[in-house]
Wavefront OBJ file of the C-alpha trace (Angstrom):
o trace
v -22.528 176.409 111.676
v -24.744 178.375 109.352
v -28.194 179.620 110.384
v -28.506 176.934 113.042
v -27.447 174.100 110.722
v -24.082 172.389 110.714
v -21.982 173.193 107.641
v -19.823 170.406 106.261
v -18.357 170.617 102.736
v -17.632 166.865 102.641
v -21.214 165.983 103.638
v -22.616 168.438 101.090
v -20.371 166.942 98.379
v -21.567 163.411 99.151
v -25.206 164.522 99.117
v -24.619 165.991 95.661
v -22.867 162.772 94.543
v -25.828 160.749 95.800
v -28.284 162.889 93.819
v -26.073 162.740 90.712
v -25.619 158.941 90.819
v -26.521 157.265 87.529
v -26.632 153.659 88.745
v -27.767 151.913 91.889
v -24.162 150.968 92.682
v -23.032 154.625 92.435
v -25.947 155.583 94.669
v -25.011 152.966 97.280
v -21.373 154.027 97.196
v -22.275 157.708 97.626
v -24.672 156.840 100.478
v -21.902 154.861 102.225
v -19.475 157.787 101.890
v -22.207 160.176 103.054
v -22.803 158.095 106.188
v -19.069 157.976 106.934
v -18.670 161.746 106.434
v -21.750 162.546 108.539
v -20.565 160.334 111.399
v -16.996 161.665 111.351
v -18.163 165.307 111.234
v -21.109 164.812 113.654
v -23.592 166.969 111.763
v -26.531 165.736 113.852
v -26.768 164.718 117.491
v -30.066 163.135 118.540
v -30.881 164.185 122.080
v -33.458 161.521 122.812
v -36.240 159.304 121.580
v -39.625 158.541 122.973
v -42.712 156.598 122.027
v -46.223 157.632 122.919
v -48.665 154.935 123.914
v -52.421 155.354 123.880
v -55.039 153.049 125.296
v -58.714 153.031 124.388
v -61.594 150.998 125.776
v -63.255 148.444 123.503
v -66.542 150.371 123.453
v -65.068 153.238 121.360
v -65.406 153.328 117.583
v -63.755 155.606 115.016
v -60.441 156.028 116.840
v -57.865 157.325 114.341
v -54.209 156.339 114.735
v -51.748 159.216 114.689
v -48.917 160.973 116.518
v -51.382 162.412 119.037
v -54.931 161.611 120.068
v -57.578 162.701 117.564
v -61.018 162.923 119.128
v -63.151 163.819 116.107
v -65.161 160.939 114.692
v -64.946 158.951 117.930
v -68.170 157.507 119.227
v -69.183 155.179 122.011
v -70.755 151.893 120.961
v -73.500 150.199 122.948
l 1 2 3 4 5 6 7 8 9 10 11 12 13 14 15 16 17 18 19 20 21 22 23 24 25 26 27 28 29 30 31 32 33 34 35 36 37 38 39 40 41 42 43 44 45 46 47 48 49 50 51 52 53 54 55 56 57 58 59 60 61 62 63 64 65 66 67 68 69 70 71 72 73 74 75 76 77 78
């Protein structure tokens, strides 16, 4: 581990191969090898997933969709 990030020479090599790919087939092949190397070396472990749900009444206008509630521009319709 280096500065909080996992260090894997095989993953780094496949990332470089993916960037250096000249054709779509080379890119796909490098991406497949990258996925295999990343899964065998476990460079990332997701600890969870969540979705946030928001509900608004029909008499609100100007509600902006986003990762959290934005209250500017919201007004109540009559």
